[in-house]
C-alpha atoms as one frame of an Amber mdcrd trajectory, in Angstrom:
protein
   0.000   0.000   0.000   1.390   3.412  -0.947   1.520   6.384   1.375   2.247
   6.763   5.035   0.126   5.942   8.026  -1.047   8.913  10.036  -0.067   8.175
  13.607   0.119   9.817  16.934   3.368  10.788  18.616   3.640  10.328  22.352
   6.885  10.607  24.316   8.942  10.413  21.115   7.315   7.133  20.068   4.876
   6.842  17.150   1.695   5.051  18.165  -1.652   4.449  16.498  -4.594   6.572
  17.529  -6.815   4.750  19.996 -10.595   4.794  19.663 -13.420   3.425  21.782
 -17.023   2.811  20.737 -19.546   2.958  23.581 -22.662   2.195  21.512 -23.934
   1.089  18.113 -24.720   4.745  17.462 -21.025   5.597  17.963 -20.097   2.938
  15.390 -22.637   4.239  12.906 -21.528   7.829  13.437 -17.890   6.786  12.913
 -18.604   4.910   9.667 -20.685   7.782   8.288 -17.844  10.196   9.101 -15.090
   8.155   7.382 -16.751   6.183   4.576 -16.156   8.692   1.760 -12.474   9.408
   2.308 -10.237   8.202  -0.570  -7.812   6.223   1.610  -7.930   3.077   3.710
  -8.811   3.270   7.369  -8.006   0.259   9.524  -9.020  -0.705  13.038  -6.933
  -3.222  14.913  -7.448  -5.303  18.019  -4.511  -7.547  18.841  -3.543  -9.291
  15.627  -6.937  -8.772  13.965  -7.332  -5.908  11.491 -10.586  -4.822   9.871
 -11.727  -2.180   7.421 -12.627   0.860   9.529 -15.347   1.757   7.019 -17.236
  -1.461   7.790 -19.995  -1.237  10.369 -20.214  -5.028  10.546 -16.462  -5.327
  11.083 -16.481  -2.776  13.902 -19.407  -4.442  15.628 -17.617  -7.782  15.237
 -14.898  -6.474  17.555 -17.546  -5.611  20.129 -18.299  -2.438  22.037 -16.300
  -0.995  24.940 -12.990  -2.199  23.503 -10.072   0.131  22.772  -9.010  -0.239
  19.129  -5.996   1.093  17.234  -6.908   3.374  14.320  -4.660   3.807  11.285
  -5.347   6.301   8.530  -3.423   5.277   5.403  -2.663   8.710   3.998   0.173
  11.179   3.871  -2.244  14.109   3.516  -2.091  15.756   6.931  -5.010  18.083
   6.202  -7.376  15.221   5.338  -6.164  13.184   8.305  -6.811  16.068  10.683
 -10.247  16.553   9.101 -11.086  12.900   9.798  -9.810  13.162  13.365 -11.935
  16.230  14.028 -15.030  14.366  12.782 -14.379  11.323  14.969 -13.127  13.054
  18.104 -16.172  11.716  20.006 -14.592   8.240  20.016 -10.875   9.062  20.358
  -9.394   8.036  23.696  -8.363  11.310  25.306  -4.904  10.294  26.526  -3.723
  10.293  22.871  -4.192  13.766  21.455  -0.661  14.936  20.412  -0.786  14.273
  16.661   2.137  13.924  14.242   2.922  12.238  10.926
């Protein structure tokens, strides 16, 4: 896959952005916010990775579980736009963003 992953930088270490879905409505809101972006968005739990634009995939992981989010783009502006739309589900300890 071409392009970089948009990550978060914390204490000099690049880490994925962590998200948490509290309800089915959160999942639906997330998918509606990200589904039309022209790059891949992955969610990961352990060694399992799913398409972050898939409502069924997200629900398959279950609610109330912290997931790692990866935006496969090198366009910082678009990545920040996505993050602003999904801030309702971003775990708050991870807000210092970098590429």
